[in-house]
C-alpha positions, 0 to 999 in steps of 0.5 A: 713659151709658157712651158719654156718659162717653168722649163726653165725655172724647174731647171734654176730650181730643182736641176732637172736632168731629163734622159733615155728616148724622147721619140718614143714618144711620137708613137700614135697612141700614148700611155705615159705611166710614172711614179708619183713623189710632190704635188710636183711632179706633174708641173716636171712632166709637162713642162719636159716631155716633148708632148703636151700631154692629158693628165688624169687625176681623181676628182679629189684632188680637183677640189683643193683650190691649189692643185685647181691653179696647178692644172690650169696650166695642163690639160687634165680629166678628173675621173673617178677610178670607179667610175667605167665609163671614166677610164672609157674616156681616157682610152679615146683620147689614146684612139684619138690619138692624145697622150694620156700621163697617169700615176698608178700608185694611186697617190703621192708617196710618203715615204719614198718608195714606188709603190704596187701599181693600181691595175686600172690605167693598165686594163684601159691599157688593153682594150686596144693596143696601145705603148704605154713609155715607163716615165720615172721621176727620182728626187721630187720627193726632196724637194716639195715637203709633202704637206706644208708645201715648203719648197727646197732646192734640189737634183730631180731626175726624169726617166724617160723608159722603152716603149712597152705595147701593150698587145697580148698582153694581160692588165697584171703583165703590163703592169707588171713589167711596166713596173718593172722597167720603173724600179731598175731605174728607180733603184740606180739612185 
C-alpha cells in the first residue's frame, strides 16, 4: 500500500518512466547495479522495481537523520566497504534469494556524469554465480538539487538492462561490462 502511494506520488512529481524487461527480477541470485544521480534514486528504485530489494548503503549515510528517515521505507544493510566481513554479509543475502541493490559509483554524481564503478560490489558478485541486472537512472539529478534538497519537477527514466552472469568473469570484467551497458543507455538520454 505504501509502495503504491509512493510510486503514484513520484509518477506525478517526476513523471517516472520505467522501460526494459522486469522479468529479469525473477532470477534467483540477483545483484541490481544502479548509477547514482541523486538521493531520490533509492526511493525511486524502491517504488518502481518489481521486487523488494535490500539496499546496501555506506555506514556514513545512516548517520544523517534525513537519510535514516528515508531508509525506513525499505530494507537496507549499512556496511563499511573497507570491512571484508561486511561484503560477506551481502553475498549471504544474495545467496539466500534476496535481491540486493548497490550504487557502485561511491556517491552521488555532482556533475551529472556516470563515474567509473568501484570494485567492491563486483568482487562479491564473483564469489558466487549471480546475475547482475544493470539499472540506469536518467534525470533524477535535475529533480533534487544537491546540498539544498530542493525538489523540482522533471522527468526521470529508469532503464532496466539485460542480466549479466558473473559466471567465468573477473570482477574487473564484470564491472566493465556492466558499466559499458549502462553508459550506452545513459548517453542516449
